N, C-alpha and C positions, 0 to 999 in steps of 0.2 A: 549519377548526381549531375553530370554535365547536362543531360537532357532536362532534368528538373530545373536547372538554372536557366535554361533557354526557354522552356515551354510553360512552366507553371506560374500561376499567380501567387499561390501560397504553398508552403512546404512544411511538412511535419517531420520531425526527427523522433524516432522511437528508441527508447533505451530501456532494457529489461521489461519489455512489453507495455510500457507506458509512454505517452507523448511527453518527450522531454522539452520540446520547443515547437511552436506552431506560429508562423508569421510569413510575411511576404519575403521574397528573395532579397529585395533591397534592404529591408529592416534587419534580416538575419546577417547580411554581409556588412552592414554599416559599422559596427564596432571595430572591425579589423581593417576598414578602408583607410584609416589614418596611420596604420602601421606600414613601414617600408620593409619589404622583403626582397632578398636577393639569393639566388642559387649560384654557387660557384662549383663547377665541375672540374676535377683535377685528374691528372694522369696516374696518380698513385693513392694508396690508402692514406686516409687522413687521421688515423688513430693517434691520439695524443695531442692533436692540433687544437682542439676546442679549448682546452684549458690554457694553452699558450696564447692563442688569439684573444681569449677573454681577458688575459692579463695585459696584453698590448692595447686592446680596444675596449675599455670598460663600459662605454656607452652602448655597445652592441651586444646582442644575444646570439650565441652560436649553437647550432645543433649539427649532428653528423648522422643524418637518416640513412645514408648508404655509405659504403666504404670510401668512395671517391667523390662524395657530394657534401658540400658544406652549405647549410642554410643560415643566413644572416638576417636578423630582425632588428629594427630600431624605430624610435619615435620620430626620427628625422631622416632625410635621404642619406643613403649609405654611399660613402665615397669609395669607389672601386679601386683606384690606384694604390692607396696605402695597403689595402688587403692583399692585392695581387703581389705587390712587392714583398710583403711579409711572408707570403707562401713561397715565392720564388727564392727568397733568401735562405730558406730551409731546404731547398732542392726540390720543391714540389712544383711540377709543371701545371699551369692553369690552362685548361682547354676552353672554358667558356664561363663568363659571368653574365647573369641574366636577371633583370628586374622582374619580379613576379607580381601579377595583379591578384588581389585577394579574391578568393573563390568560395563558393558554397561548400566545396569539399573541405576546405580548412575549417569552416564553421562546424561542419559535421564532426570532424575529428575533435575539435575543442569541446563540443557538447556531449558527445557519446564516449569519447576516449578510445574509439575504435580506429585503428590505423587503416587507411584506405587500401594500401598495398596488401596488408594481411587479409582484408575482406575479399579482395580480388583473388588472391591465392586460394582462399578457402572455397570460393565460388568455382574456380577452375578445377579444383580437385574433387568437386561434387559434394562439398559440405553444405550446400544450400538446401532449399526445399527439395523433397523427393517427389 
Protein backbone atom coordinates (compact mmCIF):
# COMPACT_ATOMS: atom_id res chain seq x y z
CA UNK A 1 0.00 0.00 0.00
CA UNK A 2 2.91 2.34 0.70
CA UNK A 3 4.11 1.94 -2.90
CA UNK A 4 0.64 2.64 -4.26
CA UNK A 5 0.49 5.80 -2.17
CA UNK A 6 3.80 7.02 -3.62
CA UNK A 7 3.49 5.85 -7.23
CA UNK A 8 -0.14 5.62 -8.34
CA UNK A 9 -2.44 8.31 -9.68
CA UNK A 10 -5.55 6.27 -8.91
CA UNK A 11 -6.12 3.37 -6.54
CA UNK A 12 -8.89 0.78 -6.38
CA UNK A 13 -9.74 -1.21 -3.26
CA UNK A 14 -11.32 -4.60 -3.78
CA UNK A 15 -13.66 -6.18 -1.26
CA UNK A 16 -15.25 -9.57 -1.81
CA UNK A 17 -14.17 -9.51 -5.46
CA UNK A 18 -15.77 -6.14 -6.22
CA UNK A 19 -14.35 -2.63 -6.44
CA UNK A 20 -15.27 -1.03 -3.13
CA UNK A 21 -13.68 2.33 -3.92
CA UNK A 22 -11.75 3.82 -6.86
CA UNK A 23 -10.26 7.30 -6.69
CA UNK A 24 -7.08 9.34 -6.53
CA UNK A 25 -4.87 8.89 -3.48
CA UNK A 26 -5.56 12.50 -2.43
CA UNK A 27 -9.34 12.02 -2.61
CA UNK A 28 -9.20 8.70 -0.77
CA UNK A 29 -7.15 10.14 2.09
CA UNK A 30 -8.97 13.50 2.33
CA UNK A 31 -11.80 12.42 4.69
CA UNK A 32 -9.29 11.34 7.35
CA UNK A 33 -6.89 14.28 6.90
CA UNK A 34 -8.92 16.31 9.37
CA UNK A 35 -8.58 13.63 12.06
CA UNK A 36 -5.77 13.92 14.58
CA UNK A 37 -4.14 10.60 15.39
CA UNK A 38 -1.49 9.76 17.94
CA UNK A 39 0.24 6.49 18.81
CA UNK A 40 1.52 6.05 22.34
CA UNK A 41 3.91 3.15 22.96
CA UNK A 42 4.20 1.97 26.55
CA UNK A 43 6.37 -0.38 28.55
CA UNK A 44 3.57 -2.68 29.64
CA UNK A 45 0.26 -4.17 28.60
CA UNK A 46 -2.52 -1.60 28.35
CA UNK A 47 -5.41 -3.99 28.97
CA UNK A 48 -8.23 -2.14 30.67
CA UNK A 49 -6.79 1.31 30.02
CA UNK A 50 -9.01 2.14 27.03
CA UNK A 51 -12.17 2.33 29.15
CA UNK A 52 -10.41 4.26 31.90
CA UNK A 53 -8.90 6.81 29.50
CA UNK A 54 -12.20 7.19 27.63
CA UNK A 55 -13.78 8.17 30.95
CA UNK A 56 -11.04 10.70 31.68
CA UNK A 57 -10.89 12.13 28.14
CA UNK A 58 -14.41 11.93 26.62
CA UNK A 59 -13.46 13.97 23.52
CA UNK A 60 -10.86 11.38 22.49
CA UNK A 61 -11.32 7.94 20.94
CA UNK A 62 -9.01 5.16 22.11
CA UNK A 63 -8.01 1.82 20.61
CA UNK A 64 -5.52 -0.77 21.82
CA UNK A 65 -4.35 -2.46 18.56
CA UNK A 66 -1.35 -4.12 20.24
CA UNK A 67 -0.76 -4.95 23.92
CA UNK A 68 1.59 -2.00 24.52
CA UNK A 69 0.21 0.43 21.88
CA UNK A 70 -2.50 3.00 22.37
CA UNK A 71 -4.09 4.72 19.36
CA UNK A 72 -5.75 8.04 20.12
CA UNK A 73 -8.03 9.88 17.65
CA UNK A 74 -9.74 13.23 17.88
CA UNK A 75 -11.33 15.98 15.81
CA UNK A 76 -8.83 18.49 17.21
CA UNK A 77 -5.12 18.26 18.10
CA UNK A 78 -4.40 15.80 20.91
CA UNK A 79 -2.63 17.24 23.96
CA UNK A 80 0.08 14.76 24.88
CA UNK A 81 0.89 15.92 28.41
CA UNK A 82 -2.38 15.01 30.13
CA UNK A 83 -2.45 11.59 28.44
CA UNK A 84 1.11 10.75 29.46
CA UNK A 85 0.44 11.91 33.04
CA UNK A 86 -2.72 9.78 33.25
CA UNK A 87 -0.81 6.70 32.08
CA UNK A 88 2.16 7.34 34.38
CA UNK A 89 -0.15 7.87 37.37
CA UNK A 90 -1.31 4.27 36.93
CA UNK A 91 2.28 3.02 36.82
CA UNK A 92 2.52 2.65 33.04
CA UNK A 93 5.81 3.84 31.56
CA UNK A 94 5.47 5.76 28.28
CA UNK A 95 8.24 5.07 25.76
CA UNK A 96 7.02 7.19 22.86
CA UNK A 97 4.14 9.45 21.83
CA UNK A 98 4.00 10.12 18.11
CA UNK A 99 1.62 12.10 15.90
CA UNK A 100 0.59 10.06 12.90
CA UNK A 101 -0.10 11.32 9.39
CA UNK A 102 -3.19 9.86 7.74
CA UNK A 103 -2.29 7.19 5.21
CA UNK A 104 -3.79 5.17 2.41
CA UNK A 105 -3.36 2.15 4.68
CA UNK A 106 -5.88 3.60 7.16
CA UNK A 107 -8.35 4.22 4.33
CA UNK A 108 -7.89 0.62 3.17
CA UNK A 109 -8.70 -0.69 6.65
CA UNK A 110 -11.79 1.54 6.91
CA UNK A 111 -13.13 0.55 3.48
CA UNK A 112 -12.39 -3.18 3.52
CA UNK A 113 -12.40 -3.95 7.23
CA UNK A 114 -9.21 -5.97 6.67
CA UNK A 115 -6.50 -5.36 9.26
CA UNK A 116 -3.16 -4.61 7.55
CA UNK A 117 -1.14 -6.59 10.10
CA UNK A 118 -3.40 -9.62 9.65
CA UNK A 119 -3.01 -9.34 5.88
CA UNK A 120 0.79 -9.21 6.19
CA UNK A 121 0.83 -12.23 8.51
CA UNK A 122 -1.33 -14.19 6.06
CA UNK A 123 0.99 -13.27 3.19
CA UNK A 124 4.09 -14.28 5.19
CA UNK A 125 2.71 -17.71 6.03
CA UNK A 126 1.87 -18.35 2.37
CA UNK A 127 -1.84 -17.64 2.48
CA UNK A 128 -1.69 -15.44 -0.61
CA UNK A 129 -1.81 -16.55 -4.22
CA UNK A 130 -0.17 -19.87 -5.07
